[in-house]
Backbone as CSV, one residue per row, in Angstrom:
resi,resn,N_x,N_y,N_z,CA_x,CA_y,CA_z,C_x,C_y,C_z
1,UNK,0.843,-1.256,0.078,-0.008,-0.034,0.121,0.758,1.206,-0.035
2,UNK,0.669,2.274,-0.816,1.512,3.424,-1.033,1.057,4.232,0.168
3,UNK,2.067,5.145,0.382,1.782,6.178,1.605,0.540,7.058,1.419
4,UNK,0.239,7.547,-0.011,-0.722,8.309,-0.365,-2.140,7.601,-0.127
5,UNK,-2.063,6.257,-0.569,-3.324,5.348,-0.466,-3.566,5.316,0.974
6,UNK,-2.494,4.909,1.853,-2.774,4.730,3.201,-3.529,6.055,3.859
7,UNK,-2.767,7.204,3.434,-3.415,8.681,4.271,-4.882,8.877,3.671
8,UNK,-5.172,8.602,2.362,-6.311,8.711,1.768,-7.452,7.974,2.346
9,UNK,-6.960,6.758,2.671,-7.962,5.424,3.156,-8.417,6.103,4.477
10,UNK,-7.405,6.297,5.434,-7.732,6.842,6.828,-8.478,8.168,6.950
11,UNK,-7.991,9.158,5.981,-8.911,10.298,5.987,-10.340,10.147,5.731
12,UNK,-10.730,9.208,4.569,-11.737,9.060,4.349,-12.620,8.245,5.127
13,UNK,-12.072,7.263,5.876,-12.722,6.186,6.813,-13.189,7.102,7.977
14,UNK,-12.244,7.774,8.616,-12.371,8.321,9.838,-12.891,9.835,9.990
15,UNK,-12.678,10.435,8.698,-13.085,11.877,8.800,-14.238,12.317,7.770
16,UNK,-13.849,11.941,6.432,-14.882,12.348,5.503,-16.001,11.490,5.310
17,UNK,-15.973,10.240,5.365,-17.150,9.156,4.862,-17.604,8.244,6.057
18,UNK,-16.676,7.830,6.813,-17.020,6.951,7.823,-18.176,7.665,8.788
19,UNK,-18.012,8.897,9.353,-18.941,9.428,10.250,-20.290,9.669,9.499
20,UNK,-20.167,9.899,8.291,-21.425,10.124,7.613,-22.286,8.895,7.314
21,UNK,-21.592,7.782,7.036,-22.267,6.416,6.806,-22.947,5.970,8.251
22,UNK,-22.220,6.422,9.125,-22.752,5.804,10.522,-24.104,6.709,10.899
23,UNK,-24.027,8.079,10.487,-25.259,8.773,10.689,-26.192,8.532,9.848
24,UNK,-26.283,8.160,8.697,-27.184,8.019,7.841,-27.755,6.380,7.758
25,UNK,-26.773,5.586,8.166,-27.213,4.087,8.057,-27.190,3.224,9.390
26,UNK,-26.756,3.927,10.669,-26.457,3.238,11.795,-26.010,1.833,11.695
27,UNK,-24.842,1.553,10.842,-24.741,0.203,10.440,-24.551,-0.884,11.743
28,UNK,-25.080,-2.132,11.502,-24.970,-3.190,12.594,-24.137,-4.056,11.746
29,UNK,-22.970,-4.650,12.263,-22.181,-5.611,11.636,-22.357,-6.944,12.785
30,UNK,-22.541,-8.195,11.902,-22.578,-9.493,12.483,-21.553,-10.366,11.979
31,UNK,-21.111,-11.352,12.764,-20.201,-12.356,12.040,-18.853,-11.981,11.984
32,UNK,-18.217,-11.001,12.615,-16.834,-10.584,12.165,-16.019,-11.831,12.743
33,UNK,-16.362,-12.724,13.523,-15.848,-13.975,14.091,-15.256,-14.858,12.943
34,UNK,-16.143,-14.628,11.794,-15.732,-15.480,10.617,-14.795,-14.975,9.825
35,UNK,-14.174,-13.725,10.044,-13.015,-13.131,9.133,-11.756,-13.732,9.741
36,UNK,-10.984,-14.149,8.841,-9.488,-14.565,9.251,-8.816,-13.494,9.979
37,UNK,-8.213,-13.860,11.247,-7.468,-12.798,12.107,-6.465,-12.221,11.322
38,UNK,-5.687,-12.882,10.222,-4.583,-12.302,9.749,-4.559,-12.881,8.241
39,UNK,-3.691,-12.134,7.470,-3.438,-12.821,6.117,-4.514,-12.233,5.149
40,UNK,-4.564,-12.776,3.884,-5.333,-12.350,2.868,-6.579,-13.059,2.716
41,UNK,-7.700,-12.594,2.299,-8.804,-13.103,2.054,-9.816,-12.255,1.077
42,UNK,-10.820,-12.924,0.471,-11.739,-12.221,-0.306,-13.087,-12.062,0.437
43,UNK,-13.654,-10.828,0.294,-15.072,-10.602,0.759,-15.861,-10.395,-0.445
44,UNK,-17.037,-11.335,-0.729,-17.960,-11.205,-1.653,-19.334,-10.753,-1.281
45,UNK,-19.928,-9.659,-1.649,-21.210,-9.283,-1.153,-22.159,-9.002,-2.179
46,UNK,-23.411,-8.975,-1.924,-24.407,-8.522,-2.824,-24.408,-6.910,-3.002
47,UNK,-25.154,-6.496,-4.031,-24.876,-5.092,-4.193,-26.199,-4.315,-4.651
48,UNK,-26.603,-3.551,-3.817,-27.979,-3.029,-3.751,-27.775,-1.445,-4.145
49,UNK,-26.673,-0.883,-3.688,-26.565,0.552,-3.590,-25.048,1.027,-3.943
50,UNK,-24.651,2.086,-4.233,-23.522,2.603,-4.465,-22.710,2.646,-3.060
51,UNK,-23.253,2.934,-1.922,-22.689,3.007,-0.746,-22.353,1.626,-0.162
52,UNK,-22.696,0.463,-0.771,-22.295,-0.822,-0.357,-20.880,-1.104,0.063
53,UNK,-19.961,-0.796,-0.846,-18.568,-0.941,-0.691,-17.898,-0.085,0.437
54,UNK,-18.665,1.031,0.485,-18.141,1.870,1.699,-18.462,1.258,3.021
55,UNK,-19.692,0.905,2.975,-20.222,0.158,4.333,-19.325,-0.897,4.511
56,UNK,-19.280,-1.853,3.602,-18.417,-3.077,3.679,-16.879,-2.780,4.173
57,UNK,-16.311,-1.704,3.683,-14.973,-1.408,4.033,-14.957,-0.792,5.592
58,UNK,-15.835,-0.104,5.841,-16.238,0.264,7.392,-16.330,-1.042,8.175
59,UNK,-16.952,-1.996,7.742,-17.289,-3.112,8.712,-16.135,-4.057,8.950
60,UNK,-15.227,-3.951,7.809,-14.079,-4.959,8.050,-12.868,-4.370,8.740
61,UNK,-12.830,-3.016,9.061,-11.678,-2.428,9.621,-10.401,-2.764,9.082
62,UNK,-10.300,-3.162,8.058,-9.097,-3.227,7.221,-9.403,-2.529,5.970
63,UNK,-8.261,-2.067,5.245,-8.290,-1.473,3.861,-8.710,-2.677,3.044
64,UNK,-9.894,-2.530,2.333,-10.411,-3.423,1.198,-10.373,-2.753,-0.091
65,UNK,-9.668,-3.701,-0.939,-9.471,-3.209,-2.454,-10.512,-3.756,-3.254
66,UNK,-11.026,-2.896,-4.110,-12.221,-3.328,-4.992,-11.763,-3.080,-6.483
67,UNK,-12.197,-3.603,-7.488,-12.183,-3.291,-8.910,-13.200,-2.258,-9.043
68,UNK,-12.614,-1.169,-9.706,-13.584,-0.314,-10.268,-13.670,-0.198,-11.786
69,UNK,-14.971,0.123,-12.341,-14.859,0.110,-13.593,-14.025,1.325,-14.448
70,UNK,-13.504,0.925,-15.637,-12.777,1.650,-16.213,-13.436,3.265,-16.327
71,UNK,-14.784,3.381,-16.480,-15.461,4.600,-16.703,-14.959,5.650,-15.653
72,UNK,-14.668,5.087,-14.335,-14.396,6.089,-13.487,-13.092,6.598,-13.664
73,UNK,-12.197,6.063,-14.332,-10.935,6.653,-14.658,-10.683,7.356,-16.141
74,UNK,-11.678,7.378,-16.667,-11.771,7.950,-18.080,-12.210,9.347,-18.244
75,UNK,-12.921,9.796,-17.388,-13.483,11.028,-17.276,-12.510,12.147,-17.485
76,UNK,-12.852,12.915,-18.611,-12.043,13.929,-18.972,-12.012,15.166,-18.046
77,UNK,-11.230,16.255,-18.231,-11.257,17.443,-17.473,-10.858,17.467,-15.993
78,UNK,-10.787,18.532,-15.317,-10.382,18.648,-13.981,-11.270,17.793,-12.854
79,UNK,-12.414,17.557,-13.288,-13.266,16.684,-12.323,-12.777,15.096,-12.604
80,UNK,-12.516,14.830,-13.727,-11.946,13.483,-13.942,-10.689,13.036,-13.344
81,UNK,-9.795,14.342,-13.459,-8.598,14.058,-12.783,-8.652,13.858,-11.301
82,UNK,-9.557,14.700,-10.560,-9.760,14.528,-9.242,-10.457,13.089,-8.861
83,UNK,-11.187,12.621,-9.673,-11.812,11.261,-9.650,-10.762,10.340,-9.806
84,UNK,-9.680,10.289,-10.548,-8.812,9.317,-10.733,-7.725,9.398,-9.555
85,UNK,-7.496,10.463,-8.971,-6.652,10.667,-7.801,-7.327,9.764,-6.476
86,UNK,-8.582,10.102,-6.607,-9.407,9.563,-5.498,-9.228,8.161,-5.400
87,UNK,-9.759,7.540,-6.671,-9.900,6.114,-6.917,-8.556,5.452,-6.516
88,UNK,-7.548,6.034,-7.300,-6.160,5.360,-6.967,-5.757,5.720,-5.589
89,UNK,-6.094,6.743,-4.926,-5.617,6.912,-3.740,-6.172,5.915,-2.654
90,UNK,-7.437,5.559,-2.997,-8.077,4.605,-1.844,-7.779,3.157,-2.455
91,UNK,-6.926,2.881,-3.256,-6.479,1.543,-3.901,-7.467,0.885,-4.919
92,UNK,-8.181,1.597,-5.511,-9.127,1.025,-6.550,-8.280,0.375,-7.567
93,UNK,-8.832,-0.766,-8.201,-8.262,-1.257,-9.412,-9.104,-1.005,-10.535
94,UNK,-8.520,-0.629,-11.625,-9.210,-0.356,-12.801,-9.504,-1.662,-13.602
95,UNK,-10.820,-1.964,-13.964,-11.166,-3.301,-14.629,-12.082,-2.883,-15.981
96,UNK,-11.779,-3.694,-16.718,-12.493,-3.333,-18.180,-13.611,-4.049,-18.061
97,UNK,-14.776,-3.404,-18.188,-16.138,-3.957,-17.897,-16.714,-4.890,-19.023
98,UNK,-15.816,-4.589,-20.150,-16.448,-5.522,-21.354,-16.334,-7.103,-21.210
99,UNK,-15.488,-7.382,-20.077,-15.383,-8.833,-19.835,-14.564,-9.544,-20.831
100,UNK,-14.517,-10.868,-20.582,-13.478,-11.747,-21.514,-12.364,-11.483,-21.159
101,UNK,-11.274,-11.369,-22.154,-9.793,-11.201,-22.014,-9.526,-9.862,-21.413
102,UNK,-10.305,-8.803,-21.632,-10.124,-7.405,-20.945,-10.032,-7.571,-19.522
103,UNK,-10.720,-8.379,-18.857,-10.773,-8.566,-17.632,-9.564,-9.422,-16.810
104,UNK,-8.865,-9.906,-17.748,-7.716,-10.948,-17.021,-6.660,-9.866,-16.351
105,UNK,-6.267,-8.706,-16.881,-5.494,-7.851,-16.167,-5.882,-7.273,-14.555
106,UNK,-7.221,-7.292,-14.634,-7.769,-6.927,-13.260,-7.925,-8.109,-12.419
107,UNK,-8.062,-9.165,-12.675,-8.166,-10.262,-11.904,-6.545,-10.487,-11.403
108,UNK,-5.593,-10.250,-12.442,-4.281,-10.615,-12.025,-3.904,-9.424,-10.964
109,UNK,-4.563,-8.082,-11.029,-4.088,-7.201,-10.100,-4.709,-7.521,-8.699
110,UNK,-5.900,-8.226,-8.776,-6.516,-8.682,-7.449,-5.806,-9.723,-6.920
111,UNK,-5.227,-10.736,-7.704,-4.518,-11.677,-7.282,-3.023,-11.209,-6.618
112,UNK,-2.532,-10.159,-7.161,-1.538,-9.389,-6.545,-1.574,-8.865,-5.213
113,UNK,-2.847,-8.292,-4.980,-3.269,-7.955,-3.494,-3.182,-9.036,-2.586
114,UNK,-3.827,-9.984,-2.972,-3.958,-11.100,-2.051,-2.666,-11.612,-1.988
115,UNK,-1.602,-11.787,-2.793,-0.364,-12.357,-2.574,0.494,-11.332,-1.544
116,UNK,-0.039,-10.060,-1.598,0.581,-9.268,-0.808,0.058,-9.316,0.627
117,UNK,-0.848,-10.069,0.958,-1.492,-10.287,2.262,-2.748,-9.196,2.323
118,UNK,-3.180,-8.702,1.338,-4.322,-7.778,1.498,-5.831,-8.548,1.311
119,UNK,-6.806,-7.606,1.393,-8.209,-7.932,1.318,-8.704,-7.462,0.050
120,UNK,-9.354,-8.256,-0.565,-9.914,-7.934,-1.983,-11.464,-8.038,-1.817
121,UNK,-12.167,-7.088,-2.198,-13.751,-7.093,-2.060,-14.273,-6.930,-3.497
122,UNK,-15.437,-7.638,-3.678,-16.084,-7.739,-4.928,-17.445,-7.967,-4.710
123,UNK,-18.389,-7.390,-5.606,-19.771,-7.573,-5.743,-19.759,-8.519,-7.003
124,UNK,-20.039,-9.933,-6.804,-20.035,-10.661,-7.708,-21.183,-10.453,-8.930
125,UNK,-22.233,-9.891,-8.598,-23.389,-9.237,-9.551,-22.764,-8.608,-10.733
126,UNK,-21.730,-7.697,-10.452,-21.009,-6.999,-11.355,-21.649,-5.558,-11.517
127,UNK,-22.798,-5.376,-11.056,-23.250,-4.133,-11.027,-24.641,-3.880,-9.994
128,UNK,-25.150,-2.958,-9.789,-26.214,-2.672,-8.689,-27.494,-3.555,-9.068
129,UNK,-28.094,-4.097,-8.226,-29.503,-4.786,-8.554,-30.446,-3.723,-8.980
130,UNK,-31.084,-3.939,-10.010,-31.997,-2.869,-10.426,-33.290,-2.851,-9.734
131,UNK,-33.576,-4.019,-9.138,-35.005,-3.973,-8.511,-34.945,-4.665,-7.105
132,UNK,-33.757,-4.784,-6.567,-33.662,-5.338,-5.106,-33.510,-6.917,-5.225
133,UNK,-33.584,-7.479,-6.290,-33.407,-8.962,-6.354,-31.836,-9.395,-6.320
134,UNK,-31.636,-10.586,-5.997,-30.020,-10.897,-6.209,-29.919,-11.723,-7.531
135,UNK,-29.103,-11.210,-8.287,-28.749,-11.778,-9.810,-27.764,-12.743,-9.670
136,UNK,-27.610,-13.348,-10.797,-26.329,-14.409,-11.019,-25.187,-13.549,-10.843
137,UNK,-24.356,-14.371,-10.220,-22.782,-13.924,-9.791,-21.844,-14.368,-10.994
138,UNK,-20.847,-13.424,-11.259,-19.835,-13.791,-12.218,-18.781,-14.558,-11.491
139,UNK,-17.827,-15.114,-12.076,-17.090,-16.274,-11.512,-15.718,-15.761,-10.991
140,UNK,-15.477,-14.437,-11.135,-14.194,-13.902,-10.866,-13.565,-14.153,-9.570
141,UNK,-14.474,-14.122,-8.635,-14.157,-14.111,-7.045,-13.823,-15.564,-6.755
142,UNK,-14.469,-16.568,-7.261,-14.237,-18.038,-7.083,-12.954,-18.369,-7.892
143,UNK,-12.782,-17.947,-9.125,-11.514,-18.186,-9.706,-10.249,-17.842,-9.014
144,UNK,-10.362,-16.701,-8.461,-9.320,-16.156,-7.714,-8.895,-16.904,-6.509
145,UNK,-10.126,-17.103,-5.953,-10.146,-18.042,-4.654,-9.325,-19.397,-4.782
146,UNK,-9.905,-20.098,-5.762,-9.417,-21.329,-6.248,-8.049,-21.250,-6.447
147,UNK,-7.627,-20.099,-7.323,-6.183,-20.114,-7.857,-5.266,-19.932,-6.690
148,UNK,-5.566,-19.042,-5.596,-4.693,-18.552,-4.491,-5.052,-19.331,-3.394
149,UNK,-5.933,-20.052,-3.075,-6.365,-20.813,-2.013,-6.551,-19.786,-0.731
150,UNK,-6.945,-18.728,-0.991,-7.273,-17.714,0.126,-8.727,-18.013,0.417
151,UNK,-9.175,-17.728,1.740,-10.785,-17.859,1.964,-11.569,-16.926,1.363
152,UNK,-12.752,-17.393,0.829,-13.638,-16.638,0.334,-14.853,-16.283,1.078
153,UNK,-15.076,-15.232,1.675,-16.112,-14.912,2.651,-17.310,-14.165,2.114
154,UNK,-18.556,-14.873,2.162,-19.693,-14.107,1.819,-20.083,-13.170,2.726
155,UNK,-20.744,-11.979,2.144,-21.144,-10.890,3.231,-22.833,-10.610,2.569
156,UNK,-23.702,-10.506,3.488,-24.978,-10.254,3.066,-25.411,-8.905,3.685
157,UNK,-25.764,-8.065,2.700,-26.030,-6.485,3.073,-27.534,-6.272,2.736
158,UNK,-28.233,-5.715,3.860,-29.539,-5.350,3.714,-29.604,-3.820,4.265
159,UNK,-30.550,-3.192,3.772,-30.940,-1.765,4.220,-30.449,-0.698,3.324
160,UNK,-29.821,-0.918,2.424,-29.260,-0.143,1.405,-29.806,0.378,0.020
161,UNK,-30.594,-0.778,-0.197,-31.168,-0.818,-1.703,-32.547,-0.309,-1.783
162,UNK,-33.208,-0.682,-3.039,-34.461,-0.271,-3.212,-35.519,-0.714,-2.042
163,UNK,-36.333,0.245,-1.972,-37.386,0.055,-0.668,-36.922,0.381,0.672
164,UNK,-35.565,0.774,0.761,-35.047,1.046,2.079,-35.214,2.682,2.209
165,UNK,-35.652,3.368,1.320,-35.637,4.982,1.314,-36.513,5.260,2.303
166,UNK,-36.366,5.212,3.593,-37.295,5.631,4.562,-36.535,6.860,5.390
167,UNK,-37.121,7.550,6.303,-36.536,8.581,7.119,-35.270,8.086,7.687
168,UNK,-34.287,8.986,7.523,-32.696,8.543,7.935,-32.747,8.041,9.288
169,UNK,-33.461,8.644,10.135,-33.449,8.204,11.586,-34.005,6.940,11.914
170,UNK,-34.807,6.191,10.832,-35.452,4.903,11.222,-34.633,3.980,10.317
171,UNK,-33.711,4.347,9.493,-32.884,3.458,8.697,-32.006,2.727,9.110
172,UNK,-31.632,1.414,8.917,-30.575,0.604,9.704,-30.000,-0.377,8.446
173,UNK,-28.670,-0.179,8.248,-28.032,-0.922,7.413,-27.516,-2.220,8.388
174,UNK,-27.567,-3.317,7.722,-27.110,-4.435,8.373,-26.053,-5.274,7.511
175,UNK,-25.007,-5.688,7.791,-23.938,-6.559,7.197,-23.736,-7.620,8.012
176,UNK,-24.054,-8.685,7.375,-23.861,-10.272,8.036,-22.719,-10.703,7.429
177,UNK,-21.737,-10.952,8.087,-20.472,-11.698,7.546,-20.577,-13.218,7.884
178,UNK,-20.676,-14.040,6.706,-21.004,-15.375,6.779,-19.656,-16.294,6.807
179,UNK,-19.842,-17.551,7.309,-18.628,-18.441,7.245,-18.188,-18.495,5.843
180,UNK,-16.706,-18.692,5.784,-15.949,-18.755,4.434,-16.492,-19.994,3.727
181,UNK,-16.731,-19.972,2.504,-17.411,-20.864,1.660,-16.286,-21.873,1.273
182,UNK,-16.696,-23.181,1.645,-15.956,-24.344,1.359,-15.887,-24.770,-0.003
183,UNK,-14.666,-24.528,-0.511,-14.494,-24.659,-2.052,-13.905,-26.004,-2.393
184,UNK,-13.527,-26.915,-1.380,-12.773,-28.119,-1.733,-13.648,-29.091,-2.657
185,UNK,-14.714,-29.194,-2.551,-15.404,-30.006,-3.490,-15.424,-29.493,-4.786
186,UNK,-15.611,-28.093,-5.185,-15.633,-27.557,-6.381,-14.195,-27.438,-7.015
187,UNK,-13.200,-27.308,-6.031,-11.951,-27.241,-6.581,-11.417,-28.586,-7.330
188,UNK,-12.053,-29.776,-6.691,-11.548,-31.070,-7.187,-12.028,-31.037,-8.720
189,UNK,-13.128,-30.231,-9.028,-13.763,-30.441,-10.316,-12.814,-29.598,-11.506
190,UNK,-11.934,-28.771,-10.966,-11.076,-27.928,-11.917,-11.995,-26.728,-12.170
191,UNK,-11.609,-26.377,-13.556,-12.345,-25.101,-14.261,-13.900,-25.290,-14.088
192,UNK,-14.524,-26.484,-14.267,-15.740,-26.759,-14.279,-16.344,-26.552,-12.909
193,UNK,-15.768,-26.362,-12.001,-16.234,-26.009,-10.481,-16.613,-24.801,-10.370
194,UNK,-16.211,-23.839,-11.177,-16.180,-22.361,-10.946,-17.721,-21.881,-10.866
195,UNK,-18.317,-22.295,-11.835,-19.826,-21.734,-11.859,-20.655,-22.378,-10.769
196,UNK,-20.589,-23.797,-10.597,-21.385,-24.130,-9.426,-20.978,-23.516,-8.126
197,UNK,-19.737,-23.137,-7.787,-19.273,-22.531,-6.509,-19.765,-21.137,-6.488
198,UNK,-19.743,-20.490,-7.594,-20.241,-19.203,-7.818,-21.905,-19.163,-7.326
199,UNK,-22.500,-20.094,-7.924,-23.961,-20.181,-7.708,-24.195,-20.584,-6.044
200,UNK,-23.222,-21.316,-5.408,-23.415,-21.754,-4.052,-23.076,-20.367,-3.126
201,UNK,-22.181,-19.603,-3.705,-21.998,-18.460,-3.032,-23.118,-17.564,-3.202
202,UNK,-23.807,-17.276,-4.266,-24.867,-16.389,-4.307,-25.983,-16.829,-3.546
203,UNK,-26.222,-18.449,-3.522,-27.300,-18.809,-2.732,-27.097,-18.547,-1.288
204,UNK,-25.926,-18.730,-0.764,-25.549,-18.410,0.699,-25.865,-17.037,1.175
205,UNK,-25.675,-16.077,-0.044,-25.976,-14.651,0.426,-27.558,-14.331,0.383
206,UNK,-28.213,-14.947,-0.656,-29.677,-14.895,-0.763,-30.299,-15.351,0.621
207,UNK,-29.718,-16.549,1.095,-30.357,-17.115,2.242,-30.422,-16.142,3.423
208,UNK,-29.455,-15.372,3.365,-29.493,-14.246,4.748,-30.164,-12.828,4.271
209,UNK,-30.154,-12.672,2.943,-30.674,-11.496,2.792,-32.257,-11.374,2.539
210,UNK,-32.627,-12.512,2.396,-33.985,-12.861,1.951,-34.482,-12.223,0.577
211,UNK,-33.342,-12.030,-0.290,-33.723,-11.487,-1.599,-34.262,-12.603,-2.447
212,UNK,-34.982,-12.450,-3.475,-35.300,-13.462,-4.545,-34.169,-13.520,-5.578
213,UNK,-33.779,-14.864,-5.657,-32.671,-15.152,-6.546,-33.220,-15.246,-8.021
214,UNK,-32.414,-14.559,-8.813,-32.673,-14.676,-10.303,-31.607,-15.196,-11.094
215,UNK,-31.582,-16.212,-11.621,-30.595,-16.890,-12.399,-30.285,-16.352,-13.796
216,UNK,-30.026,-15.187,-13.704,-29.402,-14.531,-14.994,-28.768,-13.239,-14.360
217,UNK,-27.914,-12.598,-15.384,-27.283,-11.338,-14.992,-28.169,-10.223,-14.824
218,UNK,-27.699,-9.204,-14.107,-28.554,-8.264,-13.806,-28.400,-7.242,-15.345
219,UNK,-27.250,-7.223,-15.893,-27.196,-6.790,-17.438,-26.724,-8.018,-18.140
220,UNK,-27.594,-8.279,-18.904,-27.241,-9.515,-19.825,-25.942,-9.316,-20.566
221,UNK,-24.956,-10.129,-20.211,-23.642,-10.073,-20.916,-23.594,-10.734,-22.444
222,UNK,-22.511,-10.574,-23.144,-22.225,-11.433,-24.238,-21.781,-12.933,-23.435
223,UNK,-21.798,-13.802,-24.285,-21.310,-15.138,-23.761,-20.026,-15.189,-23.064
224,UNK,-19.022,-14.520,-23.440,-17.975,-14.528,-22.629,-17.925,-13.695,-21.521
225,UNK,-18.801,-12.749,-21.106,-18.986,-11.806,-19.986,-18.791,-12.645,-18.740
226,UNK,-19.141,-13.853,-18.601,-19.050,-14.547,-17.273,-17.730,-14.766,-16.769
227,UNK,-16.630,-14.235,-17.721,-15.214,-14.406,-17.318,-14.887,-13.165,-16.359
228,UNK,-15.767,-12.174,-16.567,-15.488,-10.926,-15.713,-15.805,-11.043,-14.323
229,UNK,-15.093,-10.386,-13.410,-15.306,-10.401,-12.089,-16.621,-9.847,-11.611
């Protein structure tokens, strides 16, 4: 982690963003005992709102690195420059949202984070749910977990998405950290195990959030899009 990234992360967590998140969501975190005490791991959560990643970072008490779509880095002008500085400063990884071979460098970068002992966060749906339901997950998180052998920890988030727009003082965001997914059976199947393992990951999350599961992508991809994280 660079010095700039560390400073920017702490500034956002403790001064600029963290206190605001507590005020508007009064987050409750359950299941922190399921997180590894040390070393690298992956956290995979459902995605209902823009703030999900921020709440997830706040819940884990460690800097979490996410894949950020390339659009965030391509905006022109002074605003785009400031945006790029911010995302790079907090350790976000640029990803090609077209999927397929274009996603490979991003997954390699995520692997690098884990090899350095960091925490990689991902929303396997690839985009926010358009209607509050839980959609089919992309296989990137499982692929990296199988390749590296690091724990894959599901996280169920409620209270941030459609239908939760109530008066701020009555709103409550809940993050439930679930036991790491047992990938041993799926790993034995080789590459063919990534899809059923990803489906098991999404079912584990749906069982805790109460979301209706939809076995299709939130945004229909090309056939090779499933390779994307």
